[in-house]
Backbone as JSON, one array per atom type, in Angstrom:
{
  "sequence": "MAGPKRPPAKRVKHVPQRTCVGCRTVLAKRQLLRLVRTAEGTLALDPSGKAAGRGAYLHDRRSCWDTALSGPALERALRINLTEAERTRWRAHGEQYSDDDAAH",
  "N": [[97.0, 157.6, 103.79], [97.97, 154.69, 101.57], [101.33, 152.9, 100.84], [102.76, 152.37, 98.21], [101.98, 149.17, 96.54], [103.58, 146.31, 96.99], [104.52, 143.49, 94.84], [102.73, 140.52, 94.98], [104.85, 137.0, 96.72], [107.11, 135.47, 95.32], [106.45, 131.93, 95.92], [108.64, 129.15, 96.61], [108.6, 125.92, 95.38], [108.72, 123.36, 97.92], [111.01, 120.5, 98.13], [111.18, 117.46, 98.43], [113.83, 115.92, 100.13], [115.74, 113.0, 100.49], [117.48, 110.11, 101.9], [120.57, 108.43, 101.51], [120.87, 105.3, 101.96], [122.95, 103.76, 100.89], [125.29, 105.42, 100.32], [124.86, 107.32, 102.31], [124.21, 110.32, 101.03], [122.65, 113.07, 100.8], [119.72, 113.73, 98.56], [117.59, 114.56, 96.28], [114.63, 113.32, 96.33], [113.27, 112.2, 94.22], [115.72, 111.45, 92.9], [116.9, 109.21, 93.75], [116.17, 105.53, 94.1], [113.34, 103.89, 95.87], [112.33, 101.61, 97.86], [110.72, 98.77, 99.66], [109.02, 98.39, 102.54], [106.53, 95.63, 102.64], [103.14, 94.8, 103.87], [103.5, 92.32, 103.74], [105.68, 91.92, 104.81], [107.76, 91.5, 102.82], [110.14, 92.08, 100.56], [110.26, 95.33, 97.77], [110.91, 96.73, 95.48], [109.71, 100.31, 94.39], [108.43, 102.02, 92.08], [107.12, 104.07, 91.96], [107.3, 105.48, 94.11], [105.37, 105.89, 95.85], [103.9, 103.59, 97.33], [102.16, 101.67, 99.87], [103.86, 101.39, 103.23], [107.14, 100.89, 104.86], [110.07, 102.51, 104.03], [112.9, 102.82, 102.26], [115.89, 104.18, 100.67], [118.26, 104.15, 97.63], [120.78, 105.13, 95.89], [120.86, 104.8, 92.03], [123.71, 103.01, 91.99], [126.1, 100.6, 91.53], [127.68, 100.6, 93.98], [126.3, 101.46, 96.01], [124.14, 99.73, 96.47], [125.37, 97.59, 96.63], [126.85, 97.97, 99.32], [124.84, 99.1, 101.5], [123.59, 96.11, 101.3], [125.61, 94.81, 102.1], [126.19, 95.4, 105.4], [124.62, 96.01, 108.14], [122.72, 98.37, 107.13], [120.7, 98.92, 106.01], [118.49, 96.75, 106.87], [118.14, 97.9, 108.78], [116.89, 100.45, 108.75], [114.77, 99.55, 107.52], [114.27, 98.24, 109.15], [114.03, 95.47, 109.36], [114.51, 91.69, 108.39], [116.8, 90.42, 106.15], [117.1, 87.72, 104.47], [119.4, 85.63, 103.9], [118.88, 84.78, 100.81], [117.45, 86.09, 99.92], [118.85, 89.13, 100.01], [120.88, 87.75, 97.87], [119.23, 88.0, 95.9], [118.08, 90.63, 95.48], [121.49, 92.3, 95.16], [121.62, 90.65, 92.92], [120.12, 92.37, 91.78], [121.05, 95.05, 92.37], [123.04, 94.75, 90.55], [122.53, 95.32, 87.64], [123.4, 98.21, 87.64], [124.89, 100.88, 87.08], [128.41, 102.21, 87.83], [129.68, 104.92, 88.41], [130.84, 107.54, 88.71], [129.68, 110.85, 88.12], [127.24, 110.08, 88.24], [126.61, 110.22, 90.56]],
  "CA": [[97.87, 157.04, 102.46], [99.3, 153.78, 102.14], [102.46, 152.98, 100.33], [103.05, 151.66, 97.34], [101.37, 148.17, 96.32], [104.15, 145.2, 96.69], [103.83, 142.42, 94.06], [102.96, 139.24, 96.17], [106.09, 136.46, 96.97], [106.76, 134.2, 94.56], [106.33, 130.57, 96.21], [109.55, 128.03, 96.3], [108.36, 124.5, 95.66], [109.59, 122.61, 98.82], [111.52, 119.95, 97.45], [111.37, 116.39, 99.63], [115.17, 115.1, 100.73], [115.77, 111.62, 101.49], [119.48, 109.66, 102.42], [121.06, 106.69, 100.09], [121.12, 103.93, 102.71], [124.18, 103.46, 100.94], [126.25, 106.73, 100.72], [124.21, 108.76, 102.72], [124.28, 111.07, 100.41], [120.98, 113.28, 100.28], [118.92, 114.1, 97.46], [115.98, 115.2, 96.67], [113.57, 112.2, 96.95], [112.99, 111.43, 93.21], [116.64, 111.15, 92.3], [116.76, 107.8, 94.7], [115.15, 104.03, 94.11], [112.24, 103.31, 97.07], [112.89, 99.84, 98.42], [109.32, 99.43, 100.12], [108.83, 97.06, 103.54], [105.57, 95.39, 102.24], [102.62, 94.77, 104.52], [103.41, 90.9, 103.75], [106.93, 91.51, 105.17], [108.56, 91.38, 101.97], [110.88, 94.12, 100.46], [109.81, 94.84, 97.08], [111.05, 98.12, 94.45], [108.91, 101.55, 94.43], [109.16, 102.78, 91.38], [105.78, 105.31, 92.0], [107.2, 107.16, 95.21], [104.4, 106.25, 97.15], [103.66, 102.4, 97.93], [102.15, 101.87, 101.3], [104.62, 100.4, 103.58], [108.4, 101.35, 105.02], [110.88, 103.13, 102.83], [114.97, 103.11, 102.28], [116.56, 105.13, 99.98], [119.15, 103.95, 97.47], [120.91, 105.16, 94.65], [121.22, 104.08, 90.85], [124.93, 102.56, 91.89], [125.77, 100.04, 92.28], [128.47, 100.7, 95.19], [125.3, 102.11, 97.36], [123.51, 98.76, 97.06], [126.63, 96.46, 97.75], [127.44, 98.62, 101.07], [123.82, 98.64, 102.09], [123.45, 95.0, 101.52], [126.91, 94.12, 103.09], [126.09, 95.53, 106.27], [122.94, 96.04, 108.41], [121.74, 99.89, 107.33], [119.35, 98.0, 105.18], [118.03, 96.15, 107.49], [117.86, 98.78, 110.01], [115.94, 100.86, 107.79], [113.29, 99.0, 106.84], [113.49, 97.35, 110.1], [113.19, 93.72, 108.63], [115.72, 90.77, 108.82], [116.41, 89.66, 105.44], [117.63, 86.31, 104.57], [120.85, 85.05, 102.06], [118.61, 84.05, 99.6], [116.94, 88.05, 99.27], [120.3, 89.57, 99.93], [121.55, 87.68, 96.93], [118.13, 88.78, 95.51], [118.8, 92.35, 95.82], [122.41, 91.56, 94.98], [121.71, 90.51, 91.43], [119.09, 93.94, 91.08], [121.87, 96.16, 91.9], [124.64, 94.9, 89.49], [122.12, 95.88, 86.55], [123.04, 99.73, 87.52], [126.95, 101.25, 86.61], [129.49, 103.12, 89.53], [130.49, 106.26, 87.54], [131.02, 109.43, 89.22], [128.89, 111.15, 86.99], [125.81, 110.24, 88.86], [127.4, 110.53, 92.87]],
  "C": [[98.87, 155.63, 102.7], [100.48, 154.17, 101.31], [102.5, 152.45, 98.95], [103.12, 150.39, 97.54], [102.94, 146.6, 96.09], [103.59, 143.76, 95.98], [103.67, 141.11, 95.51], [104.35, 138.26, 95.93], [106.2, 135.51, 96.05], [106.96, 132.58, 95.6], [107.34, 129.65, 95.57], [108.44, 126.85, 96.39], [109.44, 124.42, 96.37], [110.17, 121.22, 97.32], [111.69, 118.73, 98.29], [112.73, 115.93, 99.3], [114.88, 114.0, 101.32], [117.09, 111.72, 101.34], [119.69, 108.45, 102.46], [121.13, 106.18, 101.24], [122.46, 103.31, 102.39], [125.85, 103.96, 101.25], [126.16, 107.53, 101.33], [124.06, 110.27, 102.58], [122.78, 111.57, 100.88], [120.97, 114.24, 99.71], [117.8, 114.28, 97.62], [115.11, 113.21, 95.91], [113.55, 111.43, 95.11], [114.45, 111.6, 92.12], [117.09, 110.12, 93.24], [116.2, 106.75, 94.25], [114.23, 104.18, 95.64], [112.45, 102.1, 97.04], [111.48, 100.31, 99.56], [109.4, 97.77, 100.77], [107.07, 96.56, 103.41], [104.6, 95.06, 103.26], [102.49, 93.31, 104.49], [104.95, 90.54, 104.53], [107.79, 91.49, 104.05], [109.23, 92.46, 101.38], [110.49, 93.63, 98.53], [110.52, 96.48, 96.98], [109.62, 99.11, 94.07], [108.79, 102.48, 93.33], [108.26, 104.29, 91.01], [107.11, 106.14, 93.31], [106.3, 106.49, 96.35], [103.28, 104.78, 97.48], [103.36, 102.52, 99.32], [103.56, 101.46, 101.96], [106.22, 101.5, 104.29], [109.36, 101.37, 103.87], [111.97, 103.12, 102.85], [115.04, 103.37, 100.62], [117.87, 104.8, 99.38], [119.65, 104.64, 95.98], [121.24, 104.76, 93.64], [122.71, 103.64, 91.41], [125.18, 101.21, 92.29], [126.75, 99.74, 93.64], [127.39, 100.62, 96.02], [124.56, 100.35, 97.44], [124.63, 97.46, 97.26], [126.81, 96.74, 99.47], [125.89, 98.76, 101.72], [122.91, 97.18, 102.3], [124.46, 94.83, 102.07], [126.37, 94.49, 104.65], [124.4, 95.6, 106.48], [122.07, 97.57, 108.11], [120.6, 99.35, 106.59], [118.69, 97.7, 106.05], [117.21, 97.0, 108.72], [116.85, 99.76, 109.32], [114.76, 100.85, 107.78], [112.94, 98.53, 107.77], [112.91, 96.01, 110.1], [114.45, 93.12, 108.98], [115.62, 89.96, 107.55], [117.05, 88.23, 105.64], [118.58, 86.08, 103.2], [120.22, 85.1, 100.86], [117.97, 85.47, 99.02], [118.54, 88.84, 99.31], [120.76, 89.26, 98.7], [120.86, 87.56, 95.63], [118.77, 89.87, 94.42], [119.81, 92.97, 95.34], [122.35, 92.2, 93.43], [120.93, 92.18, 91.17], [120.34, 94.59, 90.95], [123.21, 95.74, 91.05], [123.97, 95.08, 88.0], [122.77, 97.76, 86.62], [125.0, 99.5, 87.4], [127.51, 101.97, 88.01], [129.87, 104.09, 88.61], [130.22, 107.3, 88.32], [130.0, 109.88, 89.18], [127.69, 111.24, 87.78], [125.34, 110.28, 90.74], [127.58, 112.22, 92.71]]
}
């Protein structure tokens, strides 16, 4: 005689985690912005998070963009050499984000 049947265990959905290149905070993948190195070797923003190529993740915070672009962190993560013109272009992109601590 078998014991009482147990209800099936609920499955917990896996949430992919990624690290912000700027501040090194680990968050859910969907909470960060993805930059991708394309096949041509250029850097592009990947809003879908699914574009082919090597990716790096950043908060939507100005300080994270500044930190990632001022040192070698972003280049190391993407295995790319950025020109000063590219750095300036991406710094300008990062300027659109605020730096409030509520988002961090």
